[in-house]
C-alpha positions as CSV (number, residue, x, y, z in Angstrom):
1,X,13.3,126.8,120.3
2,X,13.1,130.0,122.4
3,X,10.3,130.3,124.9
4,X,7.1,132.0,123.6
5,X,7.3,135.8,123.8
6,X,11.2,135.9,123.6
7,X,13.4,137.0,120.7
8,X,15.8,134.3,119.5
9,X,18.2,136.9,118.2
10,X,18.4,139.5,120.8
11,X,17.3,137.6,123.9
12,X,14.9,140.3,124.7
13,X,11.5,139.4,126.1
14,X,8.7,141.0,124.0
15,X,5.5,142.2,125.7
16,X,2.0,142.7,124.4
17,X,1.0,146.2,123.4
18,X,0.2,148.3,126.4
19,X,-3.2,149.8,127.2
20,X,-2.3,153.1,125.6
21,X,-1.8,151.5,122.2
22,X,-5.1,149.6,122.6
23,X,-6.9,152.8,123.4
24,X,-5.4,154.6,120.4
25,X,-6.3,151.7,118.1
26,X,-9.8,151.6,119.5
27,X,-10.3,155.3,119.1
28,X,-9.0,155.2,115.5
29,X,-11.4,152.4,114.6
30,X,-14.3,154.3,116.3
31,X,-13.5,157.5,114.5
32,X,-13.3,155.7,111.2
33,X,-16.6,154.0,111.8
34,X,-18.2,157.3,112.9
35,X,-17.0,159.1,109.7
36,X,-18.2,156.2,107.5
37,X,-21.7,156.4,109.1
38,X,-21.8,160.1,108.8
39,X,-20.8,160.3,105.2
40,X,-23.2,157.5,104.4
41,X,-26.0,159.7,105.9
42,X,-24.8,162.7,103.8
43,X,-24.9,160.5,100.7
44,X,-28.5,159.5,101.5
45,X,-29.5,163.1,102.1
46,X,-28.2,164.3,98.7
47,X,-29.5,161.2,96.9
48,X,-33.0,161.9,98.4
49,X,-32.8,165.7,97.9
50,X,-35.7,165.8,95.5
51,X,-38.0,164.4,98.2
52,X,-37.4,167.3,100.6
53,X,-40.4,169.5,101.1
54,X,-38.9,172.9,100.5
55,X,-41.7,175.1,101.8
56,X,-41.7,173.6,105.3
57,X,-37.9,173.7,105.3
58,X,-37.8,177.4,104.5
59,X,-40.5,178.1,107.2
60,X,-38.4,176.1,109.7
61,X,-35.3,178.2,108.9
62,X,-37.3,181.4,109.3
63,X,-38.6,180.3,112.7
64,X,-35.0,179.3,113.7
65,X,-33.9,182.8,112.7
66,X,-36.7,184.3,114.8
67,X,-35.6,182.1,117.7
68,X,-32.0,183.5,117.5
69,X,-33.3,187.1,117.0
70,X,-35.4,186.9,120.2
71,X,-32.5,185.5,122.2
72,X,-30.2,188.2,121.0
73,X,-32.7,190.8,122.2
74,X,-32.8,189.1,125.6
75,X,-29.0,189.2,125.7
76,X,-29.1,192.9,124.6
77,X,-31.5,193.6,127.6
78,X,-29.0,192.0,130.0
79,X,-26.2,194.1,128.7
80,X,-28.4,197.2,128.9
81,X,-29.0,196.5,132.5
82,X,-25.2,196.1,133.0
83,X,-24.5,199.4,131.2
84,X,-27.5,201.6,132.0
85,X,-25.9,204.9,131.0
86,X,-24.2,203.7,127.8
87,X,-25.9,203.9,124.4
88,X,-25.3,201.0,122.0
89,X,-27.2,199.4,119.2
90,X,-29.2,196.1,119.2
91,X,-28.3,195.4,115.6
92,X,-24.7,195.0,116.6
93,X,-25.6,192.6,119.4
94,X,-27.8,190.7,117.0
95,X,-25.0,190.5,114.5
96,X,-22.5,189.2,117.1
97,X,-25.1,186.6,118.2
98,X,-25.7,185.3,114.7
99,X,-22.0,185.3,113.9
100,X,-21.2,183.2,116.9
101,X,-24.0,180.6,116.1
102,X,-23.0,180.5,112.5
103,X,-19.3,179.9,113.3
104,X,-20.1,177.2,115.9
105,X,-22.2,175.3,113.4
106,X,-19.3,174.9,111.0
107,X,-16.3,174.8,113.3
108,X,-16.0,172.6,116.4
109,X,-15.0,173.5,120.0
110,X,-17.3,176.5,120.2
111,X,-14.9,179.1,118.9
112,X,-17.9,181.2,118.0
113,X,-18.3,182.2,121.7
114,X,-15.0,184.0,121.4
115,X,-16.3,185.9,118.3
116,X,-19.5,186.9,120.2
117,X,-17.4,188.0,123.2
118,X,-15.2,190.2,121.1
119,X,-17.8,191.7,118.8
120,X,-20.1,192.4,121.7
121,X,-17.4,194.1,123.7
122,X,-16.3,196.2,120.7
123,X,-19.9,197.3,120.3
124,X,-20.3,198.8,123.8
125,X,-18.1,201.8,124.7
126,X,-15.9,201.2,127.8
127,X,-17.2,197.6,128.1
128,X,-15.0,194.9,129.6
129,X,-14.6,191.2,128.7
130,X,-15.6,189.9,132.2
131,X,-18.9,191.9,132.2
132,X,-19.8,190.9,128.6
133,X,-18.9,187.3,129.3
134,X,-20.9,187.1,132.5
135,X,-24.0,188.4,130.6
136,X,-23.7,185.3,128.5
137,X,-24.8,183.2,131.4
138,X,-27.9,185.1,132.3
139,X,-29.9,183.3,129.6
140,X,-28.5,179.9,130.7
141,X,-30.8,179.9,133.8
142,X,-34.0,179.7,131.8
143,X,-32.4,177.4,129.3
144,X,-31.2,175.0,132.0
145,X,-34.7,174.8,133.6
146,X,-36.2,174.0,130.2
147,X,-33.4,171.6,129.3
148,X,-33.9,169.5,132.5
149,X,-37.6,169.2,131.7
150,X,-36.9,168.2,128.1
151,X,-34.4,165.5,129.1
152,X,-36.8,164.1,131.7
153,X,-39.5,163.8,129.0
154,X,-37.0,162.3,126.5
155,X,-35.7,159.6,128.9
156,X,-39.2,158.5,129.9
157,X,-40.4,157.8,126.3
158,X,-38.7,154.5,125.9
159,X,-36.9,155.4,122.7
160,X,-34.2,157.7,124.0
161,X,-31.0,155.7,124.9
162,X,-29.9,155.7,128.5
163,X,-26.5,157.2,129.3
164,X,-24.8,153.7,129.6
165,X,-26.1,152.9,126.1
166,X,-24.3,155.9,124.6
167,X,-21.2,153.7,124.2
168,X,-23.1,151.8,121.5
169,X,-23.9,154.8,119.3
170,X,-22.1,155.4,116.0
171,X,-20.5,158.6,117.1
172,X,-16.9,158.6,118.3
173,X,-17.0,161.5,120.8
174,X,-20.0,160.5,122.9
175,X,-19.5,156.7,122.6
176,X,-15.8,157.1,123.6
177,X,-16.7,159.1,126.7
178,X,-19.5,156.7,127.7
179,X,-17.3,153.6,127.1
180,X,-14.3,155.0,129.0
181,X,-16.1,156.0,132.1
182,X,-12.9,156.4,134.2
183,X,-11.4,158.8,131.7
184,X,-14.7,160.8,131.6
185,X,-14.8,161.0,135.4
186,X,-11.2,162.1,135.5
187,X,-11.9,164.8,132.8
188,X,-14.9,166.1,134.7
189,X,-12.9,166.1,138.0
190,X,-9.9,167.8,136.4
191,X,-12.1,170.5,134.9
192,X,-13.8,171.0,138.3
193,X,-10.5,171.3,140.1
194,X,-9.2,173.8,137.5
195,X,-12.4,175.8,137.9
196,X,-12.0,175.9,141.6
197,X,-8.3,176.8,141.3
198,X,-9.1,179.7,138.9
199,X,-11.9,180.9,141.2
200,X,-9.5,180.9,144.2
201,X,-6.8,182.7,142.2
202,X,-9.1,185.3,140.8
203,X,-10.9,185.9,144.1
204,X,-7.6,186.5,145.8
205,X,-5.8,188.6,143.2
206,X,-8.4,190.3,141.1
207,X,-11.2,191.8,143.1
208,X,-12.0,194.1,140.3
209,X,-12.6,191.1,138.1
210,X,-15.5,189.9,140.3
211,X,-17.0,193.4,140.4
212,X,-17.2,193.3,136.6
213,X,-18.7,189.8,136.6
214,X,-21.4,190.9,139.0
215,X,-22.1,193.9,136.8
216,X,-22.8,191.5,133.9
217,X,-25.6,189.7,135.8
218,X,-27.1,192.9,137.2
219,X,-30.5,192.2,135.7
220,X,-30.9,189.1,138.0
221,X,-31.1,191.4,141.0
222,X,-34.3,192.9,139.5
223,X,-36.6,189.9,139.2
224,X,-39.6,191.7,137.5
225,X,-37.3,193.2,134.9
226,X,-35.5,189.8,134.4
227,X,-38.8,188.1,133.8
228,X,-40.1,190.8,131.6
229,X,-37.0,191.5,129.4
230,X,-35.1,188.2,129.4
231,X,-37.2,185.1,130.5
232,X,-40.3,186.1,128.6
233,X,-38.3,186.6,125.4
234,X,-36.6,183.3,125.9
235,X,-39.9,181.6,126.4
236,X,-41.1,182.9,123.0
237,X,-37.8,182.0,121.5
238,X,-38.3,178.4,122.6
239,X,-41.7,178.4,121.0
240,X,-40.2,179.7,117.7
241,X,-37.6,176.9,118.0
242,X,-40.3,174.4,118.6
243,X,-42.1,175.6,115.4
244,X,-38.7,175.5,113.5
245,X,-38.1,171.8,114.3
246,X,-41.7,170.9,113.6
247,X,-41.5,172.2,110.1
248,X,-38.1,170.6,109.6
249,X,-39.4,167.2,110.7
250,X,-42.2,167.7,108.1
251,X,-39.8,168.8,105.5
252,X,-37.7,165.6,105.7
253,X,-40.8,163.4,106.0
254,X,-40.2,162.2,109.6
255,X,-43.4,163.9,110.7
256,X,-43.9,166.9,113.1
257,X,-45.5,166.3,116.4
258,X,-45.2,167.5,120.0
259,X,-43.4,164.2,121.0
260,X,-41.0,164.3,118.0
261,X,-40.0,167.9,118.6
262,X,-39.4,167.3,122.3
263,X,-37.2,164.3,121.4
264,X,-35.2,166.5,119.0
265,X,-34.8,169.0,121.8
266,X,-33.5,166.2,124.0
267,X,-31.0,165.2,121.3
268,X,-29.8,168.8,121.1
269,X,-29.3,169.0,124.8
270,X,-27.0,165.9,124.8
271,X,-25.2,167.1,121.6
272,X,-24.6,170.5,123.1
273,X,-22.7,169.0,126.0
274,X,-20.1,167.3,123.6
275,X,-18.7,170.2,121.5
276,X,-16.1,168.2,119.6
277,X,-17.9,168.5,116.3
278,X,-19.6,171.5,114.6
279,X,-23.0,171.9,116.3
280,X,-22.6,168.4,117.8
281,X,-23.3,167.0,114.3
282,X,-22.0,163.4,114.9
283,X,-23.8,163.1,118.2
284,X,-27.0,164.5,116.8
285,X,-27.0,162.2,113.8
286,X,-26.3,159.1,115.9
287,X,-29.0,159.9,118.5
288,X,-31.7,160.9,115.9
289,X,-31.2,157.6,114.0
290,X,-31.7,155.8,117.3
291,X,-34.6,157.9,118.6
292,X,-36.7,157.8,115.3
293,X,-35.9,154.2,114.4
294,X,-39.6,153.2,114.8
295,X,-41.0,156.5,113.3
296,X,-39.6,156.3,109.8
297,X,-37.3,154.3,107.6
298,X,-33.6,154.4,108.4
299,X,-32.9,156.1,105.1
300,X,-35.4,158.9,105.8
301,X,-34.1,159.4,109.4
302,X,-30.5,159.4,108.3
303,X,-31.2,162.0,105.6
304,X,-33.1,164.1,108.1
305,X,-30.4,163.9,110.8
306,X,-27.8,165.3,108.3
307,X,-30.1,167.5,106.2
308,X,-31.4,169.4,109.2
309,X,-27.8,170.1,110.4
310,X,-26.6,171.1,106.9
311,X,-29.6,173.5,106.5
312,X,-29.2,175.2,109.9
313,X,-25.4,175.4,109.5
314,X,-25.7,177.0,106.0
315,X,-28.4,179.4,107.1
316,X,-26.7,180.6,110.3
317,X,-23.2,180.7,108.7
318,X,-24.5,182.9,105.7
319,X,-26.4,185.3,108.0
320,X,-23.5,185.4,110.5
321,X,-21.0,186.1,107.8
322,X,-23.2,188.8,106.4
323,X,-23.3,190.4,109.8
324,X,-19.5,190.2,110.1
325,X,-19.1,191.9,106.7
326,X,-21.9,194.5,106.6
327,X,-22.3,195.4,110.3
328,X,-18.7,195.0,111.6
329,X,-16.8,195.5,108.4
330,X,-14.6,192.5,108.7
331,X,-13.9,190.3,105.6
332,X,-14.1,186.9,107.3
333,X,-14.6,185.0,110.6
334,X,-10.8,184.4,110.7
335,X,-10.2,188.2,110.6
336,X,-12.6,188.6,113.6
337,X,-10.7,186.0,115.6
338,X,-7.3,187.6,114.7
339,X,-8.6,191.0,115.8
340,X,-10.1,189.6,118.9
341,X,-6.9,188.0,120.0
342,X,-5.0,191.2,119.3
343,X,-7.6,193.2,121.3
344,X,-7.5,190.9,124.3
345,X,-3.7,190.9,124.3
346,X,-3.6,194.7,124.2
347,X,-6.0,194.8,127.1
348,X,-3.9,192.5,129.2
349,X,-0.8,194.6,128.5
350,X,-2.7,197.7,129.5
351,X,-3.8,196.1,132.7
352,X,-0.3,195.0,133.5
353,X,0.9,198.5,132.9
354,X,-1.9,200.0,135.0
355,X,-3.3,202.0,132.1
356,X,-7.1,202.0,131.5
357,X,-7.9,200.4,128.1
358,X,-10.8,201.5,126.0
359,X,-11.8,201.2,122.4
360,X,-12.8,203.9,120.1
361,X,-16.2,205.5,120.4
362,X,-16.4,205.4,116.6
363,X,-17.4,201.8,117.0
364,X,-20.9,203.0,118.1
365,X,-21.4,204.5,114.7
366,X,-20.8,201.2,112.9
367,X,-17.0,201.3,112.6
368,X,-15.2,198.0,113.4
369,X,-12.5,197.9,116.0
370,X,-9.1,198.6,114.5
371,X,-7.4,195.6,113.0
372,X,-3.8,194.7,113.9
373,X,-1.4,196.7,111.8
374,X,-4.0,199.2,110.5
375,X,-6.8,201.4,111.7
376,X,-9.9,203.0,110.2
377,X,-9.4,206.3,108.3
378,X,-9.5,209.3,110.6
379,X,-9.2,207.3,113.8
380,X,-6.2,207.3,116.1
381,X,-4.5,204.2,117.2
382,X,-5.4,203.3,120.8
383,X,-4.0,200.2,122.4
């Protein structure tokens, strides 16, 4: 009888599966469990649809739309400070903002940010991608300050799981990162190293790039104007968002209160850091079930966790698609992405050739940027 672990026929010693296979099997099982839990919650939501209070839900969506509208105005003000002599319309910035949020809520990996970057850049004559992209981050200063306070509150309430306990949640993305701490640390380190490398390369080779980036955050150099035109609007937007989640908690019978809304904010902060699912849906659902376990029945909380996400995703996607169609004259989000990639590639080719790249001034009058392979009637091709 051959020794244990050996093949009697080939004489080759067999070895147990390596750690890679174990990780793959563990990940597959975790994904399957996460999907099962998620679709169970979806089933509970639709089976309990008749119990939803529709008036508070509609009010919640209206306040959520107001929140995004105010934020788009703050973004518009940042861009106006970056381009003080250029005329462009707020409704196009509003449309780009809604289109991005709507796309991010139905497609993972935050591809909507690319849509916002392209549509915004195409709405401002002579705008550049570095300047428009840098303006994205002006609003992150206020949001980061509020987010830190929200997380401090959430972690001190005794119901929000601590980071080591994220591994026990029924959501593959966050539980996997929490369980495999070394991989998460490696990922964060790798991203940091890549960021530093890119910073060094761009600093050395593209001085003009950093000039454009600084142009995008021009409003930060004027503190009174920043507080008046950006931070104040963001503060009101957070209030509108607070009201939105209060009404949604009431709509799904969890119960609106200051504590509950702040806990939802905390969940959104954590989910926003894990962009592997549309709108962080899996992470939100797992955390909400954990956080509100003692506030309502499991069925009610599960229905709320999914129902709120579906309602927000449907609302923002419909408004965003409407903006894409009626403001920018595209037929779909996919067409925007295709045109954005073509525009970016054309700009890179122009930069390599040393030729200034601009887009048609007709865009200011509501015309979309020319699509690959065709152009608006009466406009000349410019790439």
